[in-house]
All heavy atoms as TSV, in Angstrom:
chain	resi	resn	atom	element	x	y	z
A	1	MET	N	N	23.487	-17.718	3.528
A	1	MET	CA	C	23.390	-17.299	4.918
A	1	MET	C	C	21.965	-16.834	5.249
A	1	MET	O	O	21.455	-17.120	6.331
A	1	MET	CB	C	24.393	-16.165	5.163
A	1	MET	CG	C	24.684	-15.928	6.611
A	1	MET	SD	S	25.531	-17.354	7.297
A	1	MET	CE	C	26.255	-16.627	8.707
A	2	LEU	N	N	21.366	-16.123	4.295
A	2	LEU	CA	C	20.008	-15.653	4.513
A	2	LEU	C	C	19.034	-16.825	4.573
A	2	LEU	O	O	18.080	-16.815	5.366
A	2	LEU	CB	C	19.605	-14.688	3.387
A	2	LEU	CG	C	18.311	-13.913	3.597
A	2	LEU	CD1	C	18.401	-13.075	4.867
A	2	LEU	CD2	C	18.047	-13.017	2.404
A	3	LYS	N	N	19.282	-17.861	3.792
A	3	LYS	CA	C	18.439	-19.052	3.810
A	3	LYS	C	C	18.543	-19.745	5.169
A	3	LYS	O	O	17.536	-20.204	5.716
A	3	LYS	CB	C	18.876	-20.017	2.697
A	3	LYS	CG	C	17.913	-21.170	2.501
A	3	LYS	CD	C	18.408	-22.138	1.453
A	3	LYS	CE	C	18.261	-21.530	0.065
A	3	LYS	NZ	N	18.579	-22.508	-0.988
A	4	LEU	N	N	19.736	-19.801	5.732
A	4	LEU	CA	C	19.937	-20.411	7.048
A	4	LEU	C	C	19.198	-19.624	8.123
A	4	LEU	O	O	18.566	-20.217	9.009
A	4	LEU	CB	C	21.437	-20.476	7.365
A	4	LEU	CG	C	21.830	-21.229	8.632
A	4	LEU	CD1	C	21.421	-22.692	8.515
A	4	LEU	CD2	C	23.331	-21.118	8.849
A	5	ALA	N	N	19.224	-18.306	8.024
A	5	ALA	CA	C	18.493	-17.476	8.985
A	5	ALA	C	C	16.991	-17.716	8.864
A	5	ALA	O	O	16.275	-17.749	9.874
A	5	ALA	CB	C	18.812	-16.005	8.761
A	6	GLY	N	N	16.507	-17.895	7.641
A	6	GLY	CA	C	15.091	-18.181	7.446
A	6	GLY	C	C	14.695	-19.523	8.046
A	6	GLY	O	O	13.623	-19.642	8.653
A	7	VAL	N	N	15.561	-20.517	7.900
A	7	VAL	CA	C	15.291	-21.827	8.490
A	7	VAL	C	C	15.250	-21.733	10.010
A	7	VAL	O	O	14.354	-22.283	10.662
A	7	VAL	CB	C	16.351	-22.856	8.026
A	7	VAL	CG1	C	16.240	-24.145	8.831
A	7	VAL	CG2	C	16.201	-23.140	6.539
A	8	PHE	N	N	16.197	-21.002	10.597
A	8	PHE	CA	C	16.213	-20.843	12.055
A	8	PHE	C	C	14.990	-20.075	12.545
A	8	PHE	O	O	14.439	-20.384	13.598
A	8	PHE	CB	C	17.494	-20.147	12.512
A	8	PHE	CG	C	18.689	-21.054	12.540
A	8	PHE	CD1	C	19.949	-20.557	12.262
A	8	PHE	CD2	C	18.568	-22.402	12.837
A	8	PHE	CE1	C	21.056	-21.390	12.289
A	8	PHE	CE2	C	19.665	-23.234	12.861
A	8	PHE	CZ	C	20.911	-22.723	12.588
A	9	LEU	N	N	14.536	-19.076	11.777
A	9	LEU	CA	C	13.328	-18.344	12.143
A	9	LEU	C	C	12.121	-19.271	12.124
A	9	LEU	O	O	11.292	-19.247	13.039
A	9	LEU	CB	C	13.116	-17.172	11.184
A	9	LEU	CG	C	11.850	-16.353	11.410
A	9	LEU	CD1	C	11.924	-15.654	12.758
A	9	LEU	CD2	C	11.662	-15.353	10.293
A	10	PHE	N	N	12.027	-20.103	11.079
A	10	PHE	CA	C	10.921	-21.061	10.975
A	10	PHE	C	C	10.937	-22.041	12.152
A	10	PHE	O	O	9.897	-22.300	12.761
A	10	PHE	CB	C	11.021	-21.813	9.648
A	10	PHE	CG	C	9.941	-22.824	9.446
A	10	PHE	CD1	C	8.650	-22.417	9.167
A	10	PHE	CD2	C	10.207	-24.180	9.544
A	10	PHE	CE1	C	7.637	-23.342	8.976
A	10	PHE	CE2	C	9.200	-25.106	9.359
A	10	PHE	CZ	C	7.920	-24.690	9.074
A	11	VAL	N	N	12.113	-22.567	12.491
A	11	VAL	CA	C	12.243	-23.503	13.612
A	11	VAL	C	C	11.869	-22.824	14.922
A	11	VAL	O	O	11.196	-23.416	15.780
A	11	VAL	CB	C	13.675	-24.085	13.664
A	11	VAL	CG1	C	13.906	-24.840	14.959
A	11	VAL	CG2	C	13.915	-24.990	12.472
A	12	MET	N	N	12.269	-21.559	15.077
A	12	MET	CA	C	11.948	-20.821	16.306
A	12	MET	C	C	10.439	-20.620	16.434
A	12	MET	O	O	9.874	-20.785	17.522
A	12	MET	CB	C	12.656	-19.469	16.298
A	12	MET	CG	C	12.463	-18.669	17.554
A	12	MET	SD	S	13.324	-17.108	17.501
A	12	MET	CE	C	12.328	-16.228	16.316
A	13	ILE	N	N	9.769	-20.294	15.330
A	13	ILE	CA	C	8.323	-20.091	15.371
A	13	ILE	C	C	7.609	-21.406	15.700
A	13	ILE	O	O	6.701	-21.438	16.539
A	13	ILE	CB	C	7.828	-19.509	14.033
A	13	ILE	CG1	C	8.312	-18.073	13.891
A	13	ILE	CG2	C	6.311	-19.567	13.938
A	13	ILE	CD1	C	8.080	-17.477	12.525
A	14	ILE	N	N	8.009	-22.498	15.063
A	14	ILE	CA	C	7.392	-23.803	15.330
A	14	ILE	C	C	7.617	-24.220	16.786
A	14	ILE	O	O	6.701	-24.713	17.456
A	14	ILE	CB	C	7.953	-24.865	14.360
A	14	ILE	CG1	C	7.552	-24.534	12.920
A	14	ILE	CG2	C	7.465	-26.253	14.728
A	14	ILE	CD1	C	6.054	-24.502	12.686
A	15	ALA	N	N	8.835	-24.004	17.298
A	15	ALA	CA	C	9.131	-24.369	18.687
A	15	ALA	C	C	8.289	-23.541	19.656
A	15	ALA	O	O	7.811	-24.055	20.671
A	15	ALA	CB	C	10.614	-24.185	18.975
A	16	GLY	N	N	8.089	-22.272	19.343
A	16	GLY	CA	C	7.254	-21.423	20.191
A	16	GLY	C	C	5.807	-21.887	20.214
A	16	GLY	O	O	5.174	-21.936	21.268
A	17	ILE	N	N	5.287	-22.242	19.039
A	17	ILE	CA	C	3.901	-22.724	18.964
A	17	ILE	C	C	3.762	-24.041	19.715
A	17	ILE	O	O	2.810	-24.232	20.487
A	17	ILE	CB	C	3.470	-22.868	17.490
A	17	ILE	CG1	C	3.347	-21.482	16.847
A	17	ILE	CG2	C	2.153	-23.617	17.388
A	17	ILE	CD1	C	3.144	-21.519	15.353
A	18	LEU	N	N	4.705	-24.957	19.503
A	18	LEU	CA	C	4.632	-26.249	20.197
A	18	LEU	C	C	4.764	-26.080	21.705
A	18	LEU	O	O	4.099	-26.769	22.478
A	18	LEU	CB	C	5.710	-27.188	19.667
A	18	LEU	CG	C	5.458	-27.756	18.274
A	18	LEU	CD1	C	6.638	-28.632	17.853
A	18	LEU	CD2	C	4.181	-28.550	18.220
A	19	GLY	N	N	5.624	-25.168	22.141
A	19	GLY	CA	C	5.763	-24.908	23.574
A	19	GLY	C	C	4.467	-24.397	24.171
A	19	GLY	O	O	4.072	-24.800	25.273
A	20	PHE	N	N	3.787	-23.515	23.441
A	20	PHE	CA	C	2.503	-22.995	23.914
A	20	PHE	C	C	1.463	-24.108	23.987
A	20	PHE	O	O	0.720	-24.211	24.962
A	20	PHE	CB	C	2.025	-21.877	22.987
A	20	PHE	CG	C	0.681	-21.319	23.357
A	20	PHE	CD1	C	0.533	-20.510	24.463
A	20	PHE	CD2	C	-0.434	-21.633	22.604
A	20	PHE	CE1	C	-0.699	-20.000	24.814
A	20	PHE	CE2	C	-1.677	-21.142	22.942
A	20	PHE	CZ	C	-1.812	-20.318	24.046
A	21	VAL	N	N	1.420	-24.954	22.963
A	21	VAL	CA	C	0.452	-26.055	22.934
A	21	VAL	C	C	0.707	-27.018	24.094
A	21	VAL	O	O	-0.235	-27.462	24.764
A	21	VAL	CB	C	0.525	-26.793	21.577
A	21	VAL	CG1	C	-0.230	-28.104	21.626
A	21	VAL	CG2	C	-0.024	-25.904	20.472
A	22	VAL	N	N	1.970	-27.325	24.360
A	22	VAL	CA	C	2.297	-28.227	25.464
A	22	VAL	C	C	1.921	-27.595	26.802
A	22	VAL	O	O	1.416	-28.282	27.706
A	22	VAL	CB	C	3.802	-28.594	25.423
A	22	VAL	CG1	C	4.238	-29.270	26.703
A	22	VAL	CG2	C	4.078	-29.487	24.229
A	23	ASP	N	N	2.126	-26.283	26.936
A	23	ASP	CA	C	1.771	-25.588	28.172
A	23	ASP	C	C	0.263	-25.627	28.388
A	23	ASP	O	O	-0.205	-25.908	29.502
A	23	ASP	CB	C	2.268	-24.144	28.097
A	23	ASP	CG	C	2.232	-23.448	29.442
A	23	ASP	OD1	O	2.452	-24.133	30.458
A	23	ASP	OD2	O	2.003	-22.229	29.464
A	24	VAL	N	N	-0.507	-25.373	27.352
A	24	VAL	CA	C	-1.972	-25.422	27.466
A	24	VAL	C	C	-2.433	-26.837	27.774
A	24	VAL	O	O	-3.307	-27.041	28.620
A	24	VAL	CB	C	-2.620	-24.884	26.169
A	24	VAL	CG1	C	-4.117	-25.150	26.155
A	24	VAL	CG2	C	-2.345	-23.396	26.019
A	25	ALA	N	N	-1.846	-27.832	27.118
A	25	ALA	CA	C	-2.236	-29.221	27.374
A	25	ALA	C	C	-1.916	-29.621	28.818
A	25	ALA	O	O	-2.698	-30.333	29.453
A	25	ALA	CB	C	-1.514	-30.152	26.400
A	26	GLY	N	N	-0.784	-29.171	29.335
A	26	GLY	CA	C	-0.443	-29.461	30.731
A	26	GLY	C	C	-1.427	-28.835	31.694
A	26	GLY	O	O	-1.830	-29.456	32.684
A	27	THR	N	N	-1.840	-27.610	31.408
A	27	THR	CA	C	-2.820	-26.939	32.268
A	27	THR	C	C	-4.160	-27.666	32.230
A	27	THR	O	O	-4.791	-27.871	33.273
A	27	THR	CB	C	-2.997	-25.479	31.808
A	27	THR	OG1	O	-1.728	-24.821	31.856
A	27	THR	CG2	C	-3.975	-24.741	32.693
A	28	LEU	N	N	-4.590	-28.071	31.031
A	28	LEU	CA	C	-5.851	-28.812	30.921
A	28	LEU	C	C	-5.774	-30.148	31.650
A	28	LEU	O	O	-6.751	-30.581	32.269
A	28	LEU	CB	C	-6.212	-29.031	29.449
A	28	LEU	CG	C	-6.639	-27.788	28.678
A	28	LEU	CD1	C	-6.871	-28.142	27.221
A	28	LEU	CD2	C	-7.880	-27.169	29.288
A	29	ALA	N	N	-4.614	-30.806	31.597
A	29	ALA	CA	C	-4.448	-32.077	32.301
A	29	ALA	C	C	-4.541	-31.883	33.812
A	29	ALA	O	O	-5.143	-32.706	34.512
A	29	ALA	CB	C	-3.114	-32.712	31.928
A	30	LYS	N	N	-3.961	-30.792	34.310
A	30	LYS	CA	C	-4.045	-30.515	35.755
A	30	LYS	C	C	-5.487	-30.260	36.175
A	30	LYS	O	O	-5.946	-30.768	37.211
A	30	LYS	CB	C	-3.192	-29.295	36.104
A	30	LYS	CG	C	-1.715	-29.559	36.071
A	30	LYS	CD	C	-0.936	-28.291	36.412
A	30	LYS	CE	C	0.534	-28.511	36.213
A	30	LYS	NZ	N	1.306	-27.285	36.428
A	31	VAL	N	N	-6.223	-29.477	35.379
A	31	VAL	CA	C	-7.617	-29.193	35.698
A	31	VAL	C	C	-8.440	-30.479	35.674
A	31	VAL	O	O	-9.236	-30.738	36.586
A	31	VAL	CB	C	-8.183	-28.152	34.702
A	31	VAL	CG1	C	-9.698	-28.034	34.842
A	31	VAL	CG2	C	-7.517	-26.802	34.914
A	32	ALA	N	N	-8.242	-31.309	34.648
A	32	ALA	CA	C	-8.978	-32.570	34.550
A	32	ALA	C	C	-8.639	-33.482	35.720
A	32	ALA	O	O	-9.515	-34.171	36.253
A	32	ALA	CB	C	-8.656	-33.259	33.231
A	33	PHE	N	N	-7.376	-33.493	36.146
A	33	PHE	CA	C	-6.978	-34.325	37.284
A	33	PHE	C	C	-7.718	-33.907	38.549
A	33	PHE	O	O	-8.238	-34.753	39.278
A	33	PHE	CB	C	-5.466	-34.221	37.497
A	33	PHE	CG	C	-4.999	-34.857	38.776
A	33	PHE	CD1	C	-4.936	-36.235	38.888
A	33	PHE	CD2	C	-4.641	-34.082	39.862
A	33	PHE	CE1	C	-4.520	-36.826	40.072
A	33	PHE	CE2	C	-4.218	-34.658	41.033
A	33	PHE	CZ	C	-4.159	-36.033	41.141
A	34	PHE	N	N	-7.787	-32.596	38.806
A	34	PHE	CA	C	-8.453	-32.146	40.028
A	34	PHE	C	C	-9.958	-32.386	39.964
A	34	PHE	O	O	-10.580	-32.717	40.978
A	34	PHE	CB	C	-8.140	-30.672	40.310
A	34	PHE	CG	C	-6.770	-30.477	40.896
A	34	PHE	CD1	C	-5.779	-29.835	40.177
A	34	PHE	CD2	C	-6.467	-30.959	42.152
A	34	PHE	CE1	C	-4.508	-29.678	40.706
A	34	PHE	CE2	C	-5.206	-30.805	42.695
A	34	PHE	CZ	C	-4.227	-30.160	41.966
A	35	ILE	N	N	-10.555	-32.258	38.771
A	35	ILE	CA	C	-11.979	-32.555	38.639
A	35	ILE	C	C	-12.242	-34.030	38.925
A	35	ILE	O	O	-13.175	-34.378	39.664
A	35	ILE	CB	C	-12.487	-32.156	37.242
A	35	ILE	CG1	C	-12.529	-30.632	37.131
A	35	ILE	CG2	C	-13.868	-32.747	36.968
A	35	ILE	CD1	C	-12.852	-30.132	35.747
A	36	CYS	N	N	-11.406	-34.905	38.374
A	36	CYS	CA	C	-11.559	-36.345	38.631
A	36	CYS	C	C	-11.296	-36.679	40.098
A	36	CYS	O	O	-11.961	-37.552	40.668
A	36	CYS	CB	C	-10.618	-37.137	37.731
A	36	CYS	SG	S	-11.083	-37.083	36.001
A	37	LEU	N	N	-10.336	-35.996	40.707
A	37	LEU	CA	C	-10.035	-36.225	42.118
A	37	LEU	C	C	-11.217	-35.829	42.999
A	37	LEU	O	O	-11.571	-36.561	43.943
A	37	LEU	CB	C	-8.785	-35.426	42.513
A	37	LEU	CG	C	-8.194	-35.707	43.884
A	37	LEU	CD1	C	-7.677	-37.143	43.940
A	37	LEU	CD2	C	-7.060	-34.736	44.176
A	38	ILE	N	N	-11.856	-34.703	42.674
A	38	ILE	CA	C	-13.029	-34.274	43.436
A	38	ILE	C	C	-14.174	-35.268	43.254
A	38	ILE	O	O	-14.865	-35.625	44.217
A	38	ILE	CB	C	-13.445	-32.847	43.009
A	38	ILE	CG1	C	-12.409	-31.832	43.498
A	38	ILE	CG2	C	-14.825	-32.494	43.551
A	38	ILE	CD1	C	-12.582	-30.450	42.916
A	39	GLY	N	N	-14.359	-35.748	42.029
A	39	GLY	CA	C	-15.400	-36.747	41.779
A	39	GLY	C	C	-15.140	-38.044	42.522
A	39	GLY	O	O	-16.061	-38.652	43.075
A	40	PHE	N	N	-13.875	-38.476	42.538
A	40	PHE	CA	C	-13.524	-39.697	43.269
A	40	PHE	C	C	-13.766	-39.524	44.764
A	40	PHE	O	O	-14.315	-40.419	45.424
A	40	PHE	CB	C	-12.054	-40.039	43.009
A	40	PHE	CG	C	-11.558	-41.197	43.817
A	40	PHE	CD1	C	-11.971	-42.480	43.526
A	40	PHE	CD2	C	-10.688	-40.998	44.875
A	40	PHE	CE1	C	-11.512	-43.559	44.269
A	40	PHE	CE2	C	-10.234	-42.055	45.632
A	40	PHE	CZ	C	-10.649	-43.345	45.329
A	41	ALA	N	N	-13.384	-38.370	45.309
A	41	ALA	CA	C	-13.600	-38.122	46.735
A	41	ALA	C	C	-15.098	-38.107	47.059
A	41	ALA	O	O	-15.515	-38.625	48.099
A	41	ALA	CB	C	-12.955	-36.802	47.141
A	42	GLY	N	N	-15.891	-37.526	46.162
A	42	GLY	CA	C	-17.334	-37.520	46.376
A	42	GLY	C	C	-17.914	-38.925	46.353
A	42	GLY	O	O	-18.781	-39.258	47.163
A	43	THR	N	N	-17.435	-39.760	45.444
A	43	THR	CA	C	-17.910	-41.144	45.365
A	43	THR	C	C	-17.540	-41.923	46.622
A	43	THR	O	O	-18.364	-42.656	47.183
A	43	THR	CB	C	-17.302	-41.829	44.133
A	43	THR	OG1	O	-17.658	-41.079	42.975
A	43	THR	CG2	C	-17.831	-43.236	43.987
A	44	VAL	N	N	-16.311	-41.758	47.077
A	44	VAL	CA	C	-15.873	-42.462	48.291
A	44	VAL	C	C	-16.663	-41.979	49.501
A	44	VAL	O	O	-17.073	-42.784	50.347
A	44	VAL	CB	C	-14.354	-42.266	48.497
A	44	VAL	CG1	C	-13.923	-42.759	49.869
A	44	VAL	CG2	C	-13.572	-42.981	47.407
A	45	ALA	N	N	-16.920	-40.671	49.579
A	45	ALA	CA	C	-17.703	-40.143	50.715
A	45	ALA	C	C	-19.110	-40.699	50.685
A	45	ALA	O	O	-19.664	-41.047	51.746
A	45	ALA	CB	C	-17.716	-38.615	50.636
A	46	MET	N	N	-19.713	-40.804	49.513
A	46	MET	CA	C	-21.054	-41.361	49.432
A	46	MET	C	C	-21.075	-42.829	49.850
A	46	MET	O	O	-22.008	-43.277	50.521
A	46	MET	CB	C	-21.588	-41.237	47.998
A	46	MET	CG	C	-21.953	-39.837	47.623
A	46	MET	SD	S	-23.314	-39.232	48.610
A	46	MET	CE	C	-23.918	-37.944	47.564
A	47	LYS	N	N	-20.049	-43.586	49.471
A	47	LYS	CA	C	-19.981	-44.993	49.879
A	47	LYS	C	C	-19.814	-45.114	51.387
A	47	LYS	O	O	-20.387	-46.000	52.022
A	47	LYS	CB	C	-18.840	-45.698	49.155
A	47	LYS	CG	C	-19.185	-46.019	47.724
A	47	LYS	CD	C	-18.123	-46.878	47.072
A	47	LYS	CE	C	-18.525	-47.193	45.638
A	47	LYS	NZ	N	-17.568	-48.071	44.978
A	48	TRP	N	N	-18.987	-44.232	51.958
A	48	TRP	CA	C	-18.805	-44.257	53.407
A	48	TRP	C	C	-20.092	-43.903	54.144
A	48	TRP	O	O	-20.355	-44.404	55.235
A	48	TRP	CB	C	-17.702	-43.297	53.829
A	48	TRP	CG	C	-16.317	-43.838	53.620
A	48	TRP	CD1	C	-15.968	-45.111	53.353
A	48	TRP	CD2	C	-15.102	-43.092	53.648
A	48	TRP	NE1	N	-14.614	-45.220	53.209
A	48	TRP	CE2	C	-14.056	-43.990	53.383
A	48	TRP	CE3	C	-14.790	-41.753	53.850
A	48	TRP	CZ2	C	-12.727	-43.592	53.346
A	48	TRP	CZ3	C	-13.474	-41.347	53.819
A	48	TRP	CH2	C	-12.449	-42.270	53.554
A	49	LEU	N	N	-20.904	-43.031	53.550
A	49	LEU	CA	C	-22.163	-42.643	54.195
A	49	LEU	C	C	-23.267	-43.664	53.960
A	49	LEU	O	O	-24.342	-43.543	54.529
A	49	LEU	CB	C	-22.604	-41.266	53.679
A	49	LEU	CG	C	-21.699	-40.107	54.095
A	49	LEU	CD1	C	-22.160	-38.819	53.422
A	49	LEU	CD2	C	-21.675	-39.934	55.601
A	50	GLY	N	N	-23.014	-44.635	53.115
A	50	GLY	CA	C	-23.970	-45.712	52.912
A	50	GLY	C	C	-24.925	-45.486	51.770
A	50	GLY	O	O	-25.862	-46.249	51.588
A	51	HIS	N	N	-24.739	-44.443	50.994
A	51	HIS	CA	C	-25.600	-44.203	49.835
A	51	HIS	C	C	-25.147	-45.081	48.678
A	51	HIS	O	O	-23.972	-45.387	48.519
A	51	HIS	CB	C	-25.544	-42.728	49.422
A	51	HIS	CG	C	-26.093	-41.809	50.444
A	51	HIS	ND1	N	-27.441	-41.649	50.654
A	51	HIS	CD2	C	-25.492	-40.983	51.326
A	51	HIS	CE1	C	-27.630	-40.768	51.601
A	51	HIS	NE2	N	-26.453	-40.348	52.045
A	52	ARG	N	N	-26.120	-45.451	47.850
A	52	ARG	CA	C	-25.775	-46.260	46.663
A	52	ARG	C	C	-25.397	-45.309	45.537
A	52	ARG	O	O	-26.056	-44.324	45.291
A	52	ARG	CB	C	-26.953	-47.116	46.243
A	52	ARG	CG	C	-27.244	-48.219	47.236
A	52	ARG	CD	C	-28.292	-49.131	46.716
A	52	ARG	NE	N	-27.821	-49.703	45.435
A	52	ARG	CZ	C	-28.373	-50.747	44.862
A	52	ARG	NH1	N	-29.417	-51.320	45.416
A	52	ARG	NH2	N	-27.906	-51.214	43.729
A	53	THR	N	N	-24.290	-45.655	44.840
A	53	THR	CA	C	-23.868	-44.847	43.686
A	53	THR	C	C	-23.851	-45.740	42.457
A	53	THR	O	O	-23.417	-46.885	42.517
A	53	THR	CB	C	-22.451	-44.252	43.914
A	53	THR	OG1	O	-21.547	-45.333	44.148
A	53	THR	CG2	C	-22.425	-43.293	45.073
A	54	GLY	N	N	-24.292	-45.188	41.352
A	54	GLY	CA	C	-24.237	-45.870	40.074
A	54	GLY	C	C	-25.020	-47.129	40.053
A	54	GLY	O	O	-24.707	-48.143	39.566
């Protein structure tokens, strides 16, 4: 019984770490998306204004 409790504790710790990693990765993905969106909007605005990009 004690061995089973140890296994469940180990699984709980791993699940907590993985949940944290997934949460951080999701936040980084959102930040990267908005940075790329701002860059895309800037590129489109420059094209509309007639400036050459790249």
